[in-house]
C-alpha positions as CSV (number, residue, x, y, z in Angstrom):
1,X,27.5,183.9,152.2
2,X,26.0,184.9,148.9
3,X,24.1,181.6,148.6
4,X,22.7,182.0,152.1
5,X,21.6,185.6,151.3
6,X,19.9,184.6,148.1
7,X,18.1,181.7,149.9
8,X,16.9,184.1,152.6
9,X,15.7,186.6,150.0
10,X,13.8,183.9,148.1
11,X,12.2,182.7,151.3
12,X,11.2,186.2,152.3
13,X,9.7,186.8,148.9
14,X,7.6,183.6,149.2
15,X,6.5,184.5,152.7
16,X,5.5,188.0,151.7
17,X,3.3,186.6,148.9
18,X,1.8,184.1,151.4
19,X,1.0,186.8,153.9
20,X,-0.8,188.8,151.3
21,X,-3.0,185.9,150.4
22,X,-3.4,184.1,153.7
23,X,-6.4,186.0,155.2
24,X,-5.8,184.6,158.6
25,X,-5.3,181.0,157.5
26,X,-2.4,178.9,159.0
27,X,0.5,178.0,156.7
28,X,2.0,174.7,155.9
29,X,5.8,175.2,156.1
30,X,8.1,172.7,154.5
31,X,11.8,172.0,155.2
32,X,13.7,169.4,153.4
33,X,17.2,168.3,154.1
34,X,19.3,165.8,152.1
35,X,18.1,162.9,154.2
36,X,14.7,163.9,155.8
37,X,11.6,166.1,155.2
38,X,9.7,168.0,157.8
39,X,6.3,169.8,157.8
40,X,4.6,172.2,160.2
41,X,1.3,173.9,160.3
42,X,1.9,177.3,161.9
43,X,-0.7,179.9,163.0
44,X,1.2,183.2,162.4
45,X,-1.3,185.3,164.3
46,X,-0.7,183.5,167.6
47,X,2.8,182.3,166.8
48,X,2.0,178.6,167.6
49,X,2.6,175.4,165.8
50,X,-0.7,173.6,165.4
51,X,0.6,170.3,163.9
52,X,3.9,168.8,162.8
53,X,5.2,165.7,161.1
54,X,8.6,164.5,159.9
55,X,10.2,161.5,158.3
56,X,12.2,161.0,161.6
57,X,9.1,160.0,163.6
58,X,8.9,156.3,164.5
59,X,5.4,155.7,163.1
60,X,6.3,157.4,159.8
61,X,9.6,155.5,159.4
62,X,8.1,152.1,159.6
63,X,6.9,151.9,156.0
64,X,9.7,154.0,154.5
65,X,13.1,152.9,153.2
66,X,14.5,156.5,153.5
67,X,13.2,159.9,154.4
68,X,14.7,161.5,151.3
69,X,12.4,160.4,148.5
70,X,9.1,161.3,146.9
71,X,7.3,158.4,148.6
72,X,8.4,159.6,152.0
73,X,7.3,163.1,151.3
74,X,3.8,162.0,150.2
75,X,3.5,159.9,153.4
76,X,4.5,162.9,155.5
77,X,2.0,165.1,153.6
78,X,-0.8,162.6,154.4
79,X,0.3,162.4,158.1
80,X,0.4,166.2,158.5
81,X,-3.1,166.5,156.9
82,X,-4.5,163.9,159.3
83,X,-3.0,165.7,162.3
84,X,-4.3,169.1,161.0
85,X,-7.8,167.9,160.5
86,X,-7.7,166.4,164.1
87,X,-6.6,169.9,165.3
88,X,-9.5,171.5,163.4
89,X,-7.6,173.0,160.5
90,X,-8.9,172.3,157.0
91,X,-7.8,175.4,155.0
92,X,-4.2,176.5,154.8
93,X,-1.7,178.3,152.6
94,X,1.3,176.4,151.4
95,X,4.8,177.8,152.2
96,X,7.4,176.1,150.1
97,X,10.1,178.2,151.6
98,X,13.1,178.7,149.3
99,X,12.5,175.4,147.5
100,X,11.0,174.9,144.0
101,X,7.5,173.4,143.8
102,X,8.9,170.2,142.4
103,X,9.9,166.7,143.5
104,X,9.6,166.1,147.2
105,X,8.0,169.5,148.0
106,X,5.3,168.8,145.4
107,X,4.7,165.3,146.6
108,X,4.2,166.6,150.2
109,X,1.7,169.1,149.0
110,X,-0.2,166.4,147.0
111,X,-0.2,164.1,150.0
112,X,-1.6,166.9,152.2
113,X,-4.4,167.5,149.6
114,X,-5.2,163.8,149.5
115,X,-5.4,163.9,153.3
116,X,-8.1,166.5,153.3
117,X,-6.3,169.9,153.4
118,X,-7.5,172.6,151.0
119,X,-5.0,175.1,149.6
């Protein structure tokens, strides 16, 4: 229970900082499990998901050996950026959740930047 509470506190701290700096921009939210990585672009004002991508999708899995490495995260970052640009979103804020900006989370962010998103 203590680990879950500390994770929730950390996540809330990050979201509070994001909300203060967002100025109406959608946020790129990241979730990583031990085997996969997921990303969503969320418009908090309307409560809608504008774009999403994950390592479980068929078109993303084709070139990947596993969904749990830096290469997969970078691919998902590029894919989410491509879908966001198609939806008309170019500027976002990055929500790393309770995770450190390191490894797969950092690779996803770099892939999204390469794909055309600004944050």
